[in-house]
N, C-alpha and C positions, 0 to 999 in steps of 0.2 A: 326772830327765829322761834319756831315752835318746837316743843320737846318731841323728839322722835318717837318716844314710847307712847305719846298721846296723839296729837293731831296727825302725825305722819305715819303712824302704824298701819292704817288701812292702805296707804300707798305702797308700803313695803310688801304687804300681803298681795296687793294687786300685781306688783312687779313679779313676785314669785309665781303667782298663778298664771300670768301671761306667758312667762318663760316656760312654764310647764306645758301649757297648751302648744306652744311652738315646738316643744320637744316631741310632741306626738305627730307633727306634720310630716316628718320624715317617713313614718309608716304609711300615712294616708297617700303621700306622693308615690311611695314604692308600690302600693296596691294599684294606683292609677296607671303607673308605668306598665305594670303587668297586664293592664286592660288595653294597652295599645296607645295611650296618650303620650305625647312628647312633653318634656319639661316646660317648653315655651307655651304649649297649649294649656297646660295645667295652671301656670302662672296667670295667663291671660283670662282664662275662664273664672278663676277664683277672684281676681280683681274686678272683672266685669260684674260678677254676681254681687260682690260687696258694694260696688258703686251703684248698681241698680237698686239695691235694698236701701241705700242712703237717700235716694232721690225724694221719696215722700216726706222726708224729715228736714229738707233743706229750708233754712230760714235765714233772712238777712241777705248780706252781700254775696254776690256770685264770684266777683273778681277781687283780687287783692287791692290794696290802696294805691299801689304804684306798679309800673312795669318792672322795676327792680325786684319788688317783692314777688310779683307773679313769676318772674324768671327763677327766683329761689324756690318757689313752690314746684316749678317744673323740675328743678334739680332734685327736689325731694323725691318726686316720682321716679326719677332715673336712679339715684343713688340707693334709695330704699326699695326700689321695685325692679324695673326692667334690667338695668345694668347689673345689679347685685345678683339676681337670679340667673341671668345669662352667663355671667362669669363663673358662678358656682357650679351650675349644671354642665357647662362646657368643660370645666376642669375635670369632671368625672370621666370624660372621654380620654384623658391623657394621664391620669394618675389614680392611685388607689383611693377608695372612699375614706380610709383611715387618715391618709394625708390631708384630705379636704377637711375632715372633722377636726383634726388637731389644729390646723391653721385657722379655721373659722373660729375655733374656741379661743384664739388669742385676741379676738375682737375687743373684749372688755379691757384687756391690758393696753391695746393700741389706743382705745378711746381715752383711757386715763392719761396716757402720754400726750395725746393730741390736745385734749382739753386743758391739761395742766401746763404743758410746755409751750404749745403753739398758741392756743386761744387765750390761755391764762384767765379763764372765767371761773374755774374752780381749782381748789388746791388739793394736792394728794401727797401725803407723807410717805416715808420709807415703809411704814407699817402696811399701808394699803397695797403698795407694790409687792411686798413679801406675801401678803395674803392672796393676791392675784396669782402669783407664781405657784403657791401651794395648790390653789384650785386648778390651775392649768396642768399641774402634775397629776392631779386626780383625774382630770379629763382624759389624759393620755392613757391611764390605766383602764378607764371605762371603755374608751374607744377600741383599744387593742384587745381588751377582754381576754387576756391570756395568750394571745397570738401576736407576738412582736414581729410584724412583717412590714416595716417601714422601708419603702424604696423611693429614693429621690427621683423626681421627674420634673425637670426645670420648667417646662411649658405649663404643665398642669398645676404645679405648685405656685407659679407666679400668677396664674389666672385666679387661683384661690386667694392668694394674698391680695389681689386686686379687689376681690369681692369683700374681703374683710375691711380694706381701706374704704371701699364704697360705703359700707355700713357706718364706719366712723364719720365719714363726711355727712351722711344722713343725720347722725346724732348731733353734730355741730350745727347743721342747718336748722334742726328743730329748736335748738337752744336760741338761735337768733330770731326765730319767728314766733315762738310760743308766748312771748310777752305781749304781742300785738294782735294775735289771732287765736280764736278758740280751737281746742283740739279737734272738734268735729270738722271744722273747715280745713284744717291742715290734713286730716285723714282723707277727706273727700278729694282734695287736690292730689294726694299721693296716688290714689287709685286711678284718677282720670289721666294724669300724666304718665303713670306707669303703663297704662293700656296704650295710650297714643304713641309713646316712644317705642313700644314693642311691636306695633303693627307692621312697620317696614321689614321686620325680621321674616315675616311670613311671605314676603315677595320672593325671597331667596329660598326659603324652606316652607312651601305651602303645606297646609294641613288638610286632611280629607276625613273629617269627623262626620259621622252620620247621627241622625236623631236616635237611631236604634242603639248606637254605642252610648250616647249620653244618658239614655233612659234606663240603662242597666242599673239594677239596685246598687251594685258595688261602686259604679261610677258616679251616679247621682248622689248617693249618700256621702261619699268622700268629698265630692265637689262642694256640697252644701256645708259640710264641716269646715273645709278649708276656706270657703268664701265667706261664711257668716261668722263662725267662731274664731278661726285663726287669722282672718283678715279684717273683716268689719269691726268685730269687737276688740280684738287684740291690738290692732294698730291704733285704735282710739285710746284704749287704756294705756298703751305704751307711751304715746305722745303726752298723755295726761301725767304719767309717772315721771317722765323726763322733766316736764314742766315743774313738778313739785320737788323731786329729789335731786335733779341734776343728772347729766349724762353719765358721770363717773359711777355714782352709786346705783343708778338704774341698770346700766349695762353689766354691772357685777353679778346681777341675778341671771344673766345668760349662761353662766356656768351650770345652771340647773338643767339646761337642755339635754346634755348627754345622759344624765341620770334617767330622766323621763323617757327618752328615746330607748334606752337599754331595757327598762321595765316593760314598756309598751311592746317592743320587739319580742320580748320573752313570752308575753301572754298572747300576742296576736300572730306572730310569725314562728314561735317556738324556738327562738334563738337562746343559746345557753348563757347563763350568768356564772362567771368564775369567781373564786375568792379574790383574785386580783382586781376584778371589776368592783367588787364590794368594798375593797380597800380604797379604790379610787373614789367611790361614792362618799366614803367617810372623809377623805381629804377635801373633796369639793365642799361638802357641808361645813367642815371645819373652817376652810378658807373664807367662804362667803359669810359665815356667822361672825368670824373674827373681824372681817373687813367692815361689817356693819356696827360693830361695837364702838362706842365713843369713849376714848380714854379719859376725856375731860368733859363730863356732862355739862358743867357750867362754864363753857368756854365763852369768851367775849365775842360780840358780834363782829363780823368782818367778811371780806369777800368769800372766804372759804365756807362760810355758813349761810350764804345767801339762799341756797337751795335746800337747806336742811330744815 
């Protein structure tokens, strides 16, 4: 086990930066939706761009060592790509954006429960659960931003919960594969299978995008950002972070997403930031920072420290 303040510090910083970048993708996607692109088209184009950019750097093996591993790679592309985005974006048709944001924000807590209770690959004490709940409360304040308008919508809320569970499954699959395959290969497989499994969707809902639309500065610029920064770079760094820190501590940084989304929306879209949202930001930062503090710096080596 390496000391977190030494060898693992760059990975904690990387996790925070990756989460921050993903926090800005909501704004880029919103701008692309305003330009006439559908959620499925945005996801397909960003993954295709990321995959094409990876092709010149492919080295070594193309396929996994076994059909079982290749099937798990395909599941990565589904759970972390096509299924996740389709469930999340379809949910927006049936429920409020605030409902979606709150339920998705529970992903770190669900990941902690799944990895600790089901997979039993990492341990999590009561302190980590408490810190996660504090951060989740902060997310609620940031998302509502002073306007408490939560309305239950069973269909939309269940679809959103399905998206959160899909990302949890993705995190667990990465844990299973990261010891035998490099992050670059895992990332490449995610993009490939994410694209392939989403293509049948367009049979039922065809897209009619033109070159003129794609070459608009607002469209091209945001697609490049989503494809290269938010997909190519961030999926690779996230898989690397999970490999080093473990799924529980890595996903804890996802609580940063709403903070960055709120700040970006303020400067780009002119959305208002209320005192309650600032209080929520403070709760998120407090919860995340306390979760990352080690109560016993010189703890003995054991299963709970394998990723630390």
